[in-house]
N, C-alpha and C positions, 0 to 999 in steps of 0.2 A: 245540488245532490243526487246522488245515484240512488236509484229504488233497488231495496235489497231483494225484491223479486227478480230482478234482472241479474241477480249475481249467479255464477256458475257454481256448481258443487264440486269441490276438489275430491276426486275419487279415492274413498277409502283406502287405506295401504297400513301396514306394520312399520313405522318409522323407528322403533327400536330394536334393538339386538336380542334376540331371542324370539322363540315360537310363542305366539298366542296360547294361553292356559285353556285346556280343554276340561270339560265338566265329566267325570267317570261316575256312571251309575251301577252299584253293585246292589244286584237281585241276592238278597240272603235268604235262605231256604231251611228247613227241617232235613236235617242229614240223614234220615233214619230211612231205609230202605222198605224193599217187599210191601209197597203201597203207600206208605206215607208220602215218601219225598214225591214218588209217582204223580200222587193226585194234586200235587201243589205247584208241579213245574209251571204250566201253560199259565195259571194267574201270577205266581210270581215274576216271570218273566214280562208277561202283559204289564204289571205295574213298572217296572224299570222302563220298558218301552215308552210306556204314556209318559213318564216323566222327563223321557230325553226329547219326545216331541214337543213336550208344554214349552222347555227351557228353550230349545233350538228357534221353535217358532216365535218367541216372545223376548228374546233378549240379543243383544249386539254388545260388542266390545266399544269401547268410549271413544275408539278411532272408526266406527261404523261398520266394520265387518262383522258378520254371523258369529254367533257363538256355536262350536260344534260339543257335540256330546258322544261320549264312548259308553256303550252298554257293555258290561263285561261278558265274555264267551259263554259261559255258563254260570247257572246259580251257584252262589258260594252254599255249602251245607258243611265245611270244617275248614280248618286250615290248609291243608291241599290246594282248595281251590282260591282259597282266600290268596294264597301267594301267588298261585298262577295268575290271577286278576291284578295283584300289584304290580306283577313283572309287565302285564299285558299293558296296565296303566301308565308304566314309568317309560315303556317304549312308544306309547302314542302321546305323551306329553299333557297327562293330565294333571291340572294344578288344584281342582275341587272334586271333594269325594262325598257322593249321596249314595247311602244306603236305604233299600226299599224291602218292605218284606210284610205279607197277609199273615204270617204264621209264627210260630216257637221255632226258634233257631238256636243253637248253642253259641250264647254269647260271647266269650271271650276267644272262641276258635272262628268266628266267622268277622268279627270286628275289624275297622281298618287300622292297623296300627302304625301307619306311616307318621310321624311327629310332625311334619311340615304341611299337610295337606289340610286346609279348612273341611271339616266334616259336619254332615246333618245325617239324621235316622228318621225315615218316614216309616213308622209302624201304621198298617191298616187299623182303621177302626172299623170292624163287620162283626157280622153276627156268626156266631160259631168259629171265630179265628183270633187266637191270642196274639195279634200283632203288637198291641197294648203290652201284653207281658214281656215281650223281646223289648220291645222300645225302654221299657224301664230297665231291665236286667241290664240290655248293653251300655246305657248311660250310666249305669252304677259301674260298669267295669271301666267306663271312660273318664270317670272322676277317679275312681280308685287308682289308675294307670297313670292320671296327670294328663290326659288326652282329651282336650276339649270337644264337645260334640254337640250340635244344636238339634233339639228332638221336635220333630213333626208330628202332631196327632189330631186327626179331625174331629171336631167339635160333636158331628152327628154320627150314630151309627148307621153303616151302609151294610146292604143285602150282602151276602158272602161272596155272591159272584157278580156286584157290583164294578164293573171296571171304570166309572167316571172319576174325575178328581173333583173332589169338594171345593167351593170356592176359596174357604179359609186355609184347606191345605195347598191350594194353587197360590196364593198369596205368601205363604211360609217359603213353598219351595223356591219363588221367583225371587222374595226377599232374601232368603239366604244366598241363593246362587249369585246374586248382584255383589254382597258383601263378600264372599268367598273369591269370585272373580277379581274384585279390586286387590285383596289381599295376596293372590296369586300373582297379579298384574306388577304391583310393586315390588315383589321378590327379585332381587337379582339388578335392580334398577339403580339409578343414581339421583343423590340430590344434588344440583351444581350450587355451590355457594360463591356468588361474584362478588368478593370483597370479604370482609370480617363484620364484626359488631357496628351497629349503627348507635350514633351518639350513648352508648351504654344502655342502650335499651335491652333489658334482658331477654325478651323474647325474639331478639335479632342472635343471641348465643346459640350458634348452631350444636346441639348435642349429638356426636358421633356416634356415641354407645348406643342410644335411644335409636337411630336408624339402624344400625347394625344388629342390635339384639332383639328389637321389638318387631320392626318391620322389615328385616332382613336386606337392607338396602345399605349402600354404601355411599358416603358424601364425599365429593370431589371440590375441591376450593381452587378458584381461579382468581388471580389479583385483577382489580379494574383496570389496571393499566395495559390489559391485553385488549381493553375496547381502544384505547388510543392505538395501541400498535394496529389493529387492524383496519381502523379508520384511517390512519397516516399511510400506512401499505397497500390500502386498499384490497384486504383481503375478505370481499364479499361479491355476491353476484352483481355487477354494475348494471346488468339489464333489470334484475330485479329490484335493484335500487330506483331506477329510474321510473318505472310503474309504480312502485309504491309512493314515489314523491309524487307523480302527477295524481295518483289517488287520494293522497291525503291531502292536496290542496283543494281537491275539489270536494271533498266530503266532510273535512274537519274544521269546522268554523273557529276561527280563532277568538278567544274572549275577551271582556273589556280590558283595557289597562288601567289599573288601580294604583300604580305607585306614581311618586311625586315627578312631575315633567321632568326635573333634573336628574331622577332616577332610572328613568326609561331608556330602554335600549333601543337603537335607531332600526329602521326598517330591513336595512342590510343586515344587521346582528341578528333580529327576528328570522329571517330567511335561513341565516345560517344553522340556528338554534333548530329549525324545524327539519332540516337536512339530516343534523346529527342525530337528533331525536329517532328519526326513522332509520339511520344506519343502525343507532344503538339496539332496535327491536329485532333488525335482521340479523345482528352478529350476536346478539343474546340467543335467538332460535339456533343459529348455526353451532354456537357452543354446547347447546344442549343436545340435539338431536344428529347434528352432522349435515352436509350438503355437498352430494358429489359434483356440484358445479366447482366449488372452490379446486377438487383434484384436478379438475380438466385445465384450471388456471395455474397450476403448480404447485398448489397448498394441498400435499396430500395428508399431513398430521392432521391439519384443521379440517379438513373433511370429514374426520371421523366423528366428532362430535365426543361427548361425553356420556351418553347413552342415559339422559338425563329426564326423568317423568315428570320434575318439577324443579324450580330453582327459585333463587333470591337474589336480590342487589342490593349493595349495602348502601351505595348512594352518598347519604348524609353522612359527616359533612363534607369530607375531603373531596369527593367528588363534585358535588354540587355546590361548593364554595367556587367552582371554577369552571362547570360544564352544566349544560341543562340536567333535569334533575330526570330520574327513572319514570315519572307517572304515565307518559305516554307509552314507554315500552311496555309498562306493567298492563296499563287498558287496552291495547292491541293484541298482546299475547295472549291475555285472558279470554278475549273475545272470541265468539264464533265465526267470525268472518272478518277478512281485510281485502285488499286491492287482488289477491288472487283468487278470492271467493268464499264460500260457504265451507269452513273447514273444522278439524280437530282443535280445540284449544290446546294453548302451551302455558301449563299454570306457572307462572313467574310472579314474585312480590318484590317489592321495595321494601327497604331497611331489614332485608335477609328475613322476614317474619311469616 
C-alpha cells in the first residue's frame, strides 16, 4: 500500500472554462459633502480593505487557487459611483458582492442592483456611527425590490475608530463569501448526465429546468454507449491508464467473493473488470472537464469535454447487466487523491443522483 504522505500534490489550476469569480467589496458612504463625506472616507475605505484582506488571506477556491478581492476604486455615495463600481466589477470578473459601511448612506442609491450577484451588507456596529440604520434601510430596499441580500452586523458595540473585525463578523463574512463563491462558480457550468433514469428512481430524474433557473447551470446528456466507444476506440490517454491500473493493483484491495462458486467470475474476467472500471473513471473525467492529451491523439472534439462541475452515471440496469458497475468510478472521482497525486475531486454519482 502506498503511503498517502508520499503522494505528490497536483498543482492547483482552473480546469473549467471561465475565469474564477472574484469578490467585490463596495464601501458605501454618506454622499453629503462639506465635511460629512470627507470625515468618513478613511474609515469607510479602511473597512473595505480590511474585509478584502480577511477574505483573500483565508479563502481558496475548490481547486486550491487563492480567492481574489476587488475593492471599488472610490467610496459609493450615490448612483453615479454605484454605476462606476458595477462597471469596474463587471470588467474585473466579480461574482460576489459585499457592501460595507460605518455610517448612514442613501439606501436605494448606493445598493448593488445586479440581479445575478450574491450580495451581503456589513453595517458597522459602532458608537456615534449609524451603520445599523443603513443596514436595516438597505436590506428593506433589497427585500422590496426582490434582490436578496445577507445582513452582517456585529453583536458588540465597537468604538467609532476601531478598525478591527470582531470574531462574529469575521465568521459571517467568511460564511457568506464561501456560499457566494459556490453560487458564482456553478453559474454557467454543466451537469453531465451520463445515461438516463436509473431503475425508475425519481431522484435520478434530472430536472433541467431546476439547474437552469435556480442554479444558472446547463445540463449535458451523453448516452452510456459513449463509454463503450471510447474504450473500443482507445479514446483515452494510454500512458495515464497504465499508471492508473498499476496504482490500483497496488493500492485497491479486492474484497471477499460472496457469490456461489458457480456464479463467480474467473480470475481473467476479474482482471478485465478492473481494467474496465479504471478506464471508466478516466473516460468520465475526460467527458467532464476535457483532456488535451486526446487532441494530441487526433480526438479534438472529445478533448474539449463538457465543462461539467459535476456528473451522474445511470449504470443500472442496462449498463450493469453487462458491464461492471460505476461504484469504483464514483469512489475514485470523488476522492481527493489517486495515482496522479492529491487533487481536486471530480464530483460524480452513480444512478444519476
